[in-house]
N, C-alpha and C positions, 0 to 999 in steps of 0.2 A: 537364488533370493535365502536368506538367513530366517529361522524360524523366529514365527511371531510367538512362540510358545518361551519366549524367555524373555515376557514382561516384568516390571518391578511394579508389584502392586503401590508402595505407597510412594512412588514418585508418577503418578498419573496427573495430570492436570485436567480437571475439566472445565469449560469455560461456557456459560451462555451467553446469549446475545448482547447483555444488561452486562456482564462482567460478572455480575454478584454469584453465588455459590447455586450452586444446581437442587432442585428440589428434586426430591423423589417420582420419577415416572415424567421425568421433563427430558424429553433428547436434548442436548447442548448442541448450540450450533457448529460446535467443534472440541474433539479429543484430542489429545497429544500423550502419547507414551513416551518413556524414555527405557530403552531397551538395553542390554547387555550391556549396564553400568554406561550408557553414554555411548555405546560404540555403534547405535542408529534410534533413530526417532519413527515412529509411528503419528502419522496426524489421519485422522478420521472426518471427515466432514457429515451432514445431518442428511447430505442424500445418499450417503453411502459409499462418496468416494474416499479413496485412500491412499494417500504417499507413505512411500519407505525411504527416509534420509540418512544415508549416513554418515558419522558422528563427524566428518571434515567435509561433510557438504559437496562431496566431491560425487556423487551418484545418488541417482533416484528411479525411484519404482513407483510404479501408480496403477491402482486396480478399479476401477468404476462400473456399477450393476448396467446391465444389459442395456436398459432402458434410456442412457445417455449417451452420449456420441464424445470426441477427441474434444469437439470443441467448447464443452461443456467444461470442460477440465482446465483447457486453459486458463480461464480465466480466476483459479486458483494456483495455477504454476503463474504466471506472472505478476501475481499480486501478493499474497503473504506466504508462499511457499518459497518465494524467491526472494520474501526478507529476511525468511528465518534460513534458507540458505547460505547467503550471503554474511547472517549473523554467526554461522556456524565460523564461518570464514575469516573473521576477527573485523568484519569491515562494517561499519556503524550507518545506520540506514535510520532516516527522520518520516516519520509519516505527515508526508508533504508531496507540493508537487512545485516544478520551478520553472520561468524561464529566462532567455538571456537578455539582459538588458545590456547593449555593448560589447566589451569584452568581460562581464560581470555577470552570472547567478543571483537571480530574485528568488528566495524560495517562501512557499507561503506554507507558513504551517499549521497545522490545527485538527479539533478531530471530525469525525465520520458526519457529515451532511454540512462542512460549516461554508464550503464552496471553493475548496482550492481545487478543485478541475474544474468547475466552469470561472472561476478568476482566470486561472490561465489559460481558457480556450476566448474569453476575452481578449486578452493579451494578444491568442495567437491573429485575433481577427483582426487587430489591430498591426499587425505586420511582425512582431516582435516572437525570436525560437522559441517554442518550447522544448522542456529536455525532458522532463519526464512526469509520468501522474501517478501519484497514492506513493512512489515510493521514491526517497531521494537517498543516494548512496554516496557517502564523504568520502574522501581522499586526502591522506598528509601530503603536502609538497613544502619542503625546507621549512618554513616555521608558518605555515600554513595548512590551510585546508581551500579542496579543489571539490568541485559537485559533479558527480560523474552521471554521462546519460543515460537514459535508462530506455523502453521499450519505446518506441515512435508511434505511438496512439494516446488518446483522451477517454475516460471510461465517465462516462454524463447518464445523471440519471431524465428522463423522459420532461420532468417540469425544467431542465436545465437547455436540452433538445430543443423548448419550444421559445424559452426567452432568448437561446441563440441565435436559434433559425428559425423562428415562426411558428411551428407544426411540432408536436413532439415527438412523430414517426419521422422527420428527414434527416435521420443516420441509424445504419442496421443493427442492430441486437449484438451485444456480445457472443449471443448461443441462443437459440430457441429457450431455453427454462432461464434464461437473464431476462433481469426487469431494465438492466442498464444499455447504454447505446455505446454505441466505438466510433471514435472519429479518428481518423487514418492522418497524422499529422504531415502523410506528403504528398495530400489532397487535398482538395477545397481553396487553394491559396496559402494553407498553413504549412509554415515551414519547422522543421526537426535541427536541434543544435546536437551536434558528434561531438565539440570541443568540450575537454573539461575544466570552464573558467575555476576562478574563485568567485566567493560568494560575498554578494554587495551589501547584503544585508537579510535578516531574516522577521517577515513580520508573522507574526501569531493571530492568525483567525480565529475570534470570539463564538460562541456556540450561536445559534439561529436562534430568531428573536421573533416573538408574534407582534409586539408591537414595532408601532413607527417610528421611535423617538432616535431615527436620524443615526448617523456614523461618527463616528470618534477615534483618534487615532493619539495612543499614549505609547508612552516610553518606559519600556522595562529594566530596572535595576540588574546589574548583572546576577545575583542573589536569583531572583527571577525567572529570568532569564534562562538560566540554568537549568531550574526545577520544568519551566517548559518544555526545553529539550528533553530532557530527561523525560518526563510525563508521555509526550507523543517521539520516542522511540520508538521503532519500527521490527520486529513484532514486539509490543509492548507488556504483552501479557506473558513471555515470558522469558523475560529478561533473568539473567545470571548477577550474580557479583560483579 
């Protein structure tokens, strides 16, 4: 493992939960350092879990406190770390979930807590294959794009589990220390799509609202749509030019 003493002090990002500047004395949710001029990246989470990723995105090392298990690290690996590795490999990812409808993919884009995973699970209950959750990796084919399948599971908050299955503990937790639950897309009648179809549409889900004013559907202009895609690229906090 390369030495961690090669940190570049002026190229470290400190990311708070809200995305704002970290206040003195506040431990950020995640910290990222660029090492050896971009040859490696070090990612440290608040619980002490650390990942070291080489600049090409081909090798990953992980360490964690003795109090945590491999199960505790997997949600990081399947989530933000996976998206970061794909980014290093030049693959564009969206912070989204998607389902297959016929021979096309429908992408559900939006910020955290917007309901992407819950909506994908609802489609799955109706018999539509689910392709990925939280991270949608795009690929180019000819003069268009395709959507690549992800990990065959959905990660749901207890409130969503209750809505979909009647009780909040109907599904197992991702790990003992994680609040989210795990929906196996190979069980309970759900299906996982392994083909890479082209996208038919991208729906941008809005922020959660406390009022009950109902739902509405609006078309985005090309300009606004592009800005939404950039804002919801994954991992959007460490995008480069």
